[in-house]
Structure formats: C-alpha cells, structure tokens
TIFITI-711533 format. One record per residue (C-alpha): x, y, z; residue number from 1; chain. Coordinates in steps of 0.1 Angstrom, whole numbers. Example, Ala and Ser with C-alpha at 12.3 -4.5 7.8 and 13.67 -1.06 7.14 Angstrom:
<atoms>
{{123, -45, 78}, 1, "A"}
{{137, -11, 71}, 2, "A"}
</atoms>
This chain:
<atoms>
{{0, 0, 0}, 1, "A"}
{{28, 24, 8}, 2, "A"}
{{45, 16, -25}, 3, "A"}
{{13, 26, -43}, 4, "A"}
{{10, 58, -25}, 5, "A"}
{{46, 67, -32}, 6, "A"}
{{41, 59, -69}, 7, "A"}
{{11, 83, -70}, 8, "A"}
{{30, 111, -53}, 9, "A"}
{{60, 106, -77}, 10, "A"}
{{37, 105, -107}, 11, "A"}
{{20, 138, -98}, 12, "A"}
{{52, 158, -93}, 13, "A"}
{{43, 182, -121}, 14, "A"}
{{9, 190, -107}, 15, "A"}
{{21, 217, -84}, 16, "A"}
{{37, 235, -114}, 17, "A"}
{{4, 232, -133}, 18, "A"}
{{-16, 246, -104}, 19, "A"}
{{8, 275, -101}, 20, "A"}
{{5, 282, -139}, 21, "A"}
{{-32, 281, -137}, 22, "A"}
{{-33, 305, -107}, 23, "A"}
{{-10, 329, -126}, 24, "A"}
{{-33, 326, -157}, 25, "A"}
{{-63, 335, -135}, 26, "A"}
{{-43, 364, -121}, 27, "A"}
{{-36, 377, -156}, 28, "A"}
{{-72, 375, -165}, 29, "A"}
{{-82, 393, -133}, 30, "A"}
{{-102, 365, -116}, 31, "A"}
{{-76, 362, -88}, 32, "A"}
{{-61, 393, -71}, 33, "A"}
{{-25, 395, -61}, 34, "A"}
{{-32, 391, -24}, 35, "A"}
{{-55, 361, -30}, 36, "A"}
{{-30, 340, -50}, 37, "A"}
{{-17, 321, -20}, 38, "A"}
{{-52, 313, -7}, 39, "A"}
{{-63, 302, -42}, 40, "A"}
{{-32, 279, -45}, 41, "A"}
{{-40, 263, -11}, 42, "A"}
{{-76, 258, -20}, 43, "A"}
{{-66, 242, -53}, 44, "A"}
{{-42, 219, -35}, 45, "A"}
{{-68, 208, -10}, 46, "A"}
{{-93, 201, -38}, 47, "A"}
{{-68, 180, -57}, 48, "A"}
{{-57, 162, -25}, 49, "A"}
{{-93, 153, -16}, 50, "A"}
{{-101, 142, -52}, 51, "A"}
{{-70, 119, -54}, 52, "A"}
{{-78, 105, -19}, 53, "A"}
{{-114, 97, -28}, 54, "A"}
{{-104, 81, -61}, 55, "A"}
{{-77, 60, -44}, 56, "A"}
{{-100, 49, -15}, 57, "A"}
{{-129, 40, -39}, 58, "A"}
{{-104, 19, -58}, 59, "A"}
{{-112, 34, -92}, 60, "A"}
{{-87, 21, -118}, 61, "A"}
{{-66, 51, -128}, 62, "A"}
{{-33, 51, -146}, 63, "A"}
{{-16, 78, -124}, 64, "A"}
{{12, 82, -148}, 65, "A"}
{{-13, 96, -173}, 66, "A"}
{{-27, 121, -148}, 67, "A"}
{{6, 140, -147}, 68, "A"}
</atoms>
C-alpha cells in the first residue's frame, strides 16, 4: 500500500507547477487578485488532495502516470 501511495506522489510531481501556472493565468485574466493567489493555491491543492484520496479509496482504476 505504501508503495502505491509513493508511486502516486511521484507521478504527480508536475501537478504543483500546473496549479501555479493556472493561478498565474487566473491572475492575468483578473479572476484572482495578487493578495489572494496564496489562498487560491492552497484551496486548489486541497481540492486535488481530496479528489485523489477519494479516487484512491474508492479503488477506481486510474493510470496515475497519465494524470501527470
């Protein structure tokens, strides 16, 4: 089980960079203000964490290498 979790974490290494890019894009459009970027990043990380946890615990067959 620990091996599977470590593979998921390693496979999603680029996800943080993608979220940062998305937040910067939203800042450029004006949907996220400069002072709210940190809060938006934390919320996005929490949503992704919960989604991955639910998918993992429900045992949905996902190729985690394709997610990244």
